[in-house]
C-alpha positions as a LaTeX table, in Angstrom:
\begin{tabular}{lrrr}
\hline
Residue & $x$ (\AA) & $y$ (\AA) & $z$ (\AA) \\
\hline
Met1 & 13.71 & 22.45 & 144.84 \\
Glu2 & 12.71 & 22.04 & 148.44 \\
Gly3 & 11.85 & 25.03 & 150.56 \\
Gly4 & 11.84 & 27.43 & 147.62 \\
Gln5 & 15.63 & 27.29 & 147.27 \\
Thr6 & 17.12 & 27.60 & 143.84 \\
Arg7 & 20.24 & 25.76 & 142.79 \\
Gly8 & 23.04 & 28.25 & 142.20 \\
Val9 & 25.47 & 27.62 & 139.40 \\
Val10 & 29.12 & 27.88 & 140.40 \\
Pro11 & 31.28 & 29.86 & 137.90 \\
Thr12 & 33.55 & 27.72 & 135.73 \\
Tyr13 & 36.09 & 30.37 & 134.59 \\
Leu14 & 36.50 & 28.38 & 131.36 \\
Ala15 & 36.92 & 31.40 & 129.07 \\
Trp16 & 39.56 & 32.86 & 131.39 \\
Ser17 & 41.31 & 29.47 & 131.48 \\
Ile18 & 41.40 & 29.27 & 127.68 \\
Phe19 & 42.75 & 32.83 & 127.46 \\
Asn20 & 45.50 & 32.04 & 129.97 \\
Thr21 & 46.40 & 28.86 & 128.09 \\
Leu22 & 46.77 & 30.69 & 124.79 \\
Cys23 & 48.29 & 33.97 & 125.97 \\
Cys24 & 49.94 & 33.65 & 129.36 \\
Cys25 & 51.12 & 30.35 & 130.77 \\
Leu26 & 50.41 & 27.08 & 128.98 \\
Pro27 & 50.88 & 24.59 & 131.87 \\
Leu28 & 48.83 & 26.54 & 134.39 \\
Gly29 & 46.21 & 27.29 & 131.75 \\
Ile30 & 45.77 & 23.60 & 130.98 \\
Ala31 & 45.40 & 22.82 & 134.68 \\
Ala32 & 42.82 & 25.61 & 134.96 \\
Ile33 & 40.88 & 24.19 & 131.98 \\
Ile34 & 40.80 & 20.78 & 133.67 \\
Cys35 & 39.46 & 22.35 & 136.88 \\
Ser36 & 36.92 & 24.36 & 134.87 \\
Cys37 & 35.66 & 21.16 & 133.26 \\
Arg38 & 35.34 & 19.58 & 136.71 \\
Val39 & 33.21 & 22.55 & 137.76 \\
Ser40 & 30.99 & 22.13 & 134.73 \\
Asn41 & 30.53 & 18.42 & 135.39 \\
Ala42 & 29.82 & 18.96 & 139.09 \\
Asn43 & 27.29 & 21.69 & 138.25 \\
Ala44 & 25.55 & 19.33 & 135.83 \\
Ile45 & 25.06 & 16.60 & 138.43 \\
Gly46 & 24.31 & 18.97 & 141.31 \\
Glu47 & 27.41 & 18.48 & 143.47 \\
Lys48 & 27.76 & 22.02 & 144.73 \\
Thr49 & 30.65 & 21.44 & 147.16 \\
Thr50 & 32.75 & 19.71 & 144.50 \\
Ala51 & 31.93 & 22.48 & 142.04 \\
Glu52 & 32.89 & 25.19 & 144.54 \\
Glu53 & 36.24 & 23.55 & 145.31 \\
Ala54 & 37.12 & 23.07 & 141.65 \\
Ser55 & 35.97 & 26.63 & 140.87 \\
Arg56 & 38.18 & 28.04 & 143.61 \\
Thr57 & 41.14 & 26.04 & 142.28 \\
Ala58 & 40.49 & 27.19 & 138.70 \\
Lys59 & 40.30 & 30.81 & 139.85 \\
Ile60 & 43.59 & 30.57 & 141.75 \\
Leu61 & 45.33 & 28.87 & 138.82 \\
Asn62 & 44.03 & 31.57 & 136.47 \\
Ile63 & 45.28 & 34.37 & 138.72 \\
Val64 & 48.72 & 32.75 & 139.01 \\
Ala65 & 48.89 & 32.13 & 135.25 \\
Leu66 & 47.94 & 35.73 & 134.50 \\
Val67 & 50.54 & 37.11 & 136.90 \\
Cys68 & 53.21 & 34.79 & 135.45 \\
Gly69 & 52.30 & 35.92 & 131.94 \\
Ile70 & 52.47 & 39.60 & 132.84 \\
Val71 & 55.80 & 39.16 & 134.64 \\
Leu72 & 57.20 & 37.24 & 131.67 \\
Ile73 & 56.08 & 39.97 & 129.25 \\
Ile74 & 57.70 & 42.64 & 131.42 \\
Ile75 & 60.96 & 40.66 & 131.56 \\
Val76 & 61.02 & 40.12 & 127.78 \\
Val77 & 60.31 & 43.80 & 127.08 \\
Ala78 & 62.99 & 44.88 & 129.58 \\
Ile79 & 65.56 & 42.59 & 128.00 \\
Arg80 & 64.75 & 43.83 & 124.50 \\
Val81 & 64.91 & 47.47 & 125.55 \\
Thr82 & 68.26 & 47.08 & 127.30 \\
Ala83 & 69.73 & 45.02 & 124.43 \\
Lys84 & 69.37 & 47.89 & 121.95 \\
\hline
\end{tabular}
């Protein structure tokens, strides 16, 4: 690298995306996996700005999916508790 700079790898959040797909919110999890794959591809070819944008999108989708999953679990538990 020029000037002694090292190429930083942007986080993909792929494991978090897979977890959200399986446990929280399927549609948002799938979208997060797609963004995570875009990050991985952009990291591989050295497009840092593209990788950062896709990483930010994947992170936001993962946060929203996790919150939706937690809210859904709370609603289901509340309904089951009040139905007894």
